[in-house]
C-alpha atoms as one frame of an Amber mdcrd trajectory, in Angstrom:
protein
 -58.004 -19.147 -25.117 -59.174 -16.419 -22.778 -57.845 -18.435 -19.852 -54.475
 -18.892 -21.583 -54.313 -15.195 -22.393 -55.051 -14.334 -18.750 -52.255 -16.646
 -17.535 -49.747 -15.111 -19.975 -50.782 -11.625 -18.900 -50.443 -12.561 -15.229
 -46.988 -14.069 -15.741 -45.824 -11.077 -17.736 -47.056  -8.686 -15.099 -45.451
 -10.675 -12.286 -42.121 -10.755 -14.097 -42.226  -7.014 -14.599 -43.030  -6.496
 -10.917 -40.071  -8.688  -9.826 -37.696  -6.867 -12.170 -38.899  -3.542 -10.844
 -38.363  -4.679  -7.274 -34.879  -5.970  -8.126 -33.955  -2.632  -9.675 -34.994
  -0.907  -6.449 -33.398  -3.239  -3.896 -30.349  -4.693  -5.690 -27.089  -3.167
  -4.391 -24.714  -1.387  -6.760 -21.827  -3.828  -7.163 -19.985  -1.891  -9.885
 -16.416  -1.142  -8.757 -15.100   2.028 -10.403 -11.580   1.749  -9.006 -10.268
   4.236 -11.569 -12.056   6.996  -9.643  -9.601   6.544  -6.769  -6.678   7.455
  -9.050  -7.843  10.778 -10.432  -5.380  13.687 -10.035  -5.940  15.471  -6.740
  -7.299  12.397  -4.924  -5.822  11.716  -1.477  -5.016   8.292  -0.051  -4.465
   7.671   3.674  -3.003   4.324   4.735  -2.598   2.883   8.223  -0.616  -0.315
   8.590   2.251  -2.254  10.122   5.495  -3.650   8.721   8.002  -6.216   9.932
  11.613  -6.329   8.681  14.312  -8.977   8.872  18.068  -8.420   8.461  20.736
  -9.048   7.366  19.701  -9.470   3.744  21.916  -9.990   0.654  25.106  -8.810
   2.427  25.173 -11.210   5.381  28.881 -11.896   6.131  29.803 -10.784   9.687
  26.606  -8.776   9.921  24.504  -8.740  13.109  20.819  -9.618  13.141  18.358
  -6.760  13.604  14.700  -7.678  13.216  12.215  -4.905  13.864   8.532  -4.021
  13.505   7.009  -0.588  12.867   3.624   1.069  12.658   3.149   2.990   9.406
   0.977   5.939   8.351   1.085   7.121   4.711  -0.580  10.131   3.097  -0.644
   9.937  -0.696  -1.620  12.356  -3.460  -2.437  11.351  -7.048  -0.213  13.376
  -9.389  -1.262  12.346 -12.888  -4.128  11.067 -14.983  -4.178   7.357 -15.818
  -2.081   6.790 -18.943  -3.173   4.193 -21.499  -0.059   1.988 -21.818  -1.580
  -1.495 -22.131  -0.515  -3.754 -19.265   1.421  -0.780 -17.833  -1.718   1.402
 -17.779  -1.554   3.547 -14.652  -0.597   6.780 -12.912   1.946   8.384 -10.576
   1.386   9.052  -6.880   3.566  10.765  -4.270   3.393   9.737  -0.604   4.767
  10.875   2.735   5.273   8.197   5.384   5.769   8.296   9.133   6.930   5.099
  10.852   7.942   4.108  14.378   8.559   0.838  16.176  10.993  -1.367  18.014
  13.533  -4.162  17.767  12.490  -7.703  18.659  15.771  -9.440  17.733  19.116
  -7.653  18.167  20.702  -4.987  20.368  18.480  -1.939  20.215  15.134  -0.542
  21.262  13.548   1.914  18.838  13.408   3.051  15.208  11.453   6.018  13.832
  11.560   8.050  10.667  10.073   9.816   7.673  10.103   8.594   4.057   9.003
  10.204   0.798   7.771   7.662  -1.769   7.138   7.902  -5.505   4.651   5.209
  -6.524   3.392   3.930  -9.857  -0.080   2.372  -9.778  -0.949  -0.259 -12.409
  -4.639   0.526 -12.917  -6.655  -1.670 -15.272 -10.294  -0.736 -16.005 -12.566
  -1.684 -13.082 -10.149  -4.198 -11.550 -10.563  -4.615  -7.826  -6.869  -5.598
  -7.553  -4.408  -2.769  -8.294  -0.657  -3.579  -8.165   1.974  -0.882  -7.564
   5.723  -0.310  -7.305   7.520   2.474  -5.450  10.884   3.996  -4.498  11.579
   6.000  -1.343  14.151   8.064   0.533  14.069   9.631   3.992  15.620  10.175
   7.421  15.544   8.025  10.552  16.502   7.876  14.213  17.498   4.573  15.861
  19.399   3.332  18.878  20.687   0.114  17.291  24.125  -1.008  18.556  26.283
   2.093  17.989  29.514   0.142  17.542  28.050  -0.753  14.132  26.224   2.454
  13.279  28.033   5.221  15.146  25.090   7.545  15.828  21.346   7.841  16.238
  20.719   9.774  12.999  20.540   7.832   9.733  19.088   7.909   6.239  16.637
   5.348   4.901  16.173   4.236   1.314  13.767   1.611   0.075  11.715  -0.011
  -2.600   8.416  -1.847  -2.406   6.094  -3.909  -4.579   2.515  -4.564  -3.575
  -1.164  -4.512  -4.425  -4.443  -3.133  -3.176  -7.687  -5.099  -3.029 -10.660
  -2.752  -3.224 -13.558  -3.589  -0.910 -15.416  -0.589  -2.330 -14.330   2.358
  -4.531 -12.960   4.357  -1.568 -11.588   1.541   0.644  -8.858  -1.023  -0.006
  -6.672  -3.567   1.758  -2.923  -3.397   1.042  -0.145  -5.988   1.066   3.422
  -5.289  -0.044   6.965  -6.608  -0.025   9.574  -4.090   1.144  13.341  -3.644
   1.057  14.912  -1.033   3.357  18.487   0.222   3.650  19.539   2.186   6.748
  22.825   4.098   6.768  24.360   7.279   8.208  26.143   7.893   4.871  29.504
   8.059   6.687  28.443  11.039   8.788  29.319   9.065  11.949  32.365   7.155
  13.219  30.914   3.773  12.150  28.633   2.961   9.252  28.013  -0.739   8.724
  24.476  -0.128   7.452  21.438  -2.397   7.499  19.803  -4.170   4.577  16.407
  -5.536   5.602  13.447  -7.108   3.834   9.922  -7.490   5.077   6.203  -7.172
   4.508   3.665  -4.443   5.181  -0.096  -4.851   5.610  -2.496  -1.953   5.746
  -5.852  -0.333   5.008  -6.277   2.624   2.618  -8.996   5.248   2.356  -9.443
   7.483  -0.717 -11.090  10.900  -0.778
């Protein structure tokens, strides 16, 4: 009986030692993604987007396919609201983009866009979907017989998601629609409707 008691005591002590070691060395794998969406938190995104046109309105419209580099700076406006599957918050972003044409008559496109985004934030999910609307100004040298001038406006919408690698770092993927037009401020204004995808990396602080 003494031998059996010694074995039990040894096993119990060894188990306690292993648990203690695990508590010291085990990494923290808890993802508190909600922390990234507190009011006052900033988000910086670097990415690239590719667009294809024409889209929807295609009759007698030229093809302009273009790719741009994108930098966004976001700011969380509101607390997360408890609305079930629509649980989330509002974010405002400023975007700078610039790139070139790879199909069609033209060389460059650059601009600024202001976005209003809604983040669908579920408790401790590592995947956070979002939807956004944007408006801004652009400069482009696409074929002027269609567009009349370099200056234009841009309007868009996007739907995407973030995948959080850690609470302050996420990968982004989104579908985008963009409309380019000079709003009849030039001699010609055919306009461009383009769709595409954007991929990026976001940091939160």
